[in-house]
C-alpha positions as CSV (number, residue, x, y, z in Angstrom):
1,X,93.1,154.4,159.9
2,X,89.9,153.4,159.4
3,X,89.4,149.7,159.1
4,X,85.7,149.7,158.2
5,X,86.2,151.3,154.8
6,X,88.7,148.4,153.9
7,X,87.3,145.3,155.4
8,X,89.1,142.0,155.8
9,X,89.2,140.3,152.1
10,X,87.8,136.9,153.5
11,X,85.1,138.8,155.4
12,X,84.2,141.1,152.2
13,X,84.2,137.6,150.2
14,X,81.7,136.1,153.1
15,X,79.3,139.0,152.6
16,X,79.5,139.1,148.9
17,X,78.8,134.9,148.9
18,X,75.8,135.5,151.3
19,X,74.4,138.2,149.3
20,X,74.8,136.6,145.7
21,X,73.7,133.1,147.1
22,X,70.7,134.7,148.9
23,X,69.6,136.4,145.7
24,X,70.1,133.2,143.6
25,X,68.1,131.1,146.1
26,X,65.4,133.8,146.0
27,X,65.3,133.6,142.0
28,X,65.4,129.9,142.3
29,X,62.4,129.9,144.6
30,X,60.6,132.4,142.1
31,X,61.4,130.2,139.3
32,X,60.1,127.1,140.5
33,X,56.8,128.8,141.5
34,X,56.3,130.2,138.2
35,X,57.1,126.9,136.2
36,X,54.9,125.2,138.5
37,X,52.1,127.6,138.2
38,X,52.5,127.5,134.3
39,X,53.0,123.8,133.6
40,X,49.8,123.2,136.2
41,X,47.7,125.7,134.4
42,X,48.5,123.9,130.8
43,X,48.5,127.4,129.4
44,X,51.4,127.1,126.9
45,X,51.7,125.0,123.8
46,X,53.7,121.6,124.0
47,X,56.9,123.1,122.8
48,X,57.4,125.4,125.6
49,X,56.7,122.9,128.1
50,X,60.6,121.9,128.1
51,X,61.7,125.6,128.1
52,X,59.5,126.2,131.1
53,X,60.6,123.2,132.9
54,X,64.3,124.2,132.6
55,X,63.8,127.6,133.7
56,X,64.8,126.9,137.2
57,X,68.3,125.8,136.3
58,X,69.5,129.3,135.6
59,X,69.3,130.5,139.3
60,X,71.2,127.3,140.2
61,X,74.1,128.0,137.9
62,X,74.2,131.7,139.8
63,X,74.3,129.4,142.8
64,X,77.5,127.6,141.7
65,X,79.1,130.9,140.6
66,X,78.6,132.5,144.2
67,X,80.2,129.5,145.7
68,X,83.4,129.6,143.4
69,X,83.7,133.4,143.9
70,X,83.5,132.8,147.8
71,X,86.3,130.2,147.4
72,X,88.3,132.0,145.2
73,X,88.0,135.1,147.4
74,X,89.3,133.6,150.5
75,X,93.1,132.6,151.7
76,X,94.3,129.5,151.5
77,X,94.0,128.6,155.2
78,X,90.3,129.5,155.0
79,X,89.8,127.3,151.8
80,X,91.2,124.3,153.5
81,X,88.9,124.7,156.7
82,X,85.9,125.6,154.6
83,X,86.1,123.0,152.0
84,X,85.4,119.2,153.2
85,X,87.8,116.5,152.2
86,X,86.5,113.4,150.8
87,X,88.4,111.1,153.2
88,X,90.3,111.6,156.4
89,X,92.8,109.0,155.2
90,X,93.5,110.8,152.0
91,X,96.3,113.4,152.2
92,X,95.2,117.1,150.9
93,X,97.0,118.0,147.8
94,X,99.1,121.2,148.3
95,X,98.4,124.7,146.4
96,X,98.5,123.3,142.7
97,X,100.5,126.7,141.6
98,X,103.6,125.5,143.9
99,X,103.8,122.4,142.2
100,X,105.2,123.6,139.0
């Protein structure tokens, strides 16, 4: 049996997360640099200023999508160990699907 062709699902989720997070952050940096360059050049009409200023928000949305895909791709134990809980005195809820 070849284990390299079928990686661990958690490892696959981690690799996918790193790939999508990295691409999203590169797109974010490019969008920031582009919007700052255009806004500092004053080469666009006033109505487009807002559109260019909001442009970096779209890569940030993909960062959140990458995080959600990572969390959904991991198993329950990995989720509990990787997601910080706000207070040590507050008990963690169990899996919501089992509360029905």
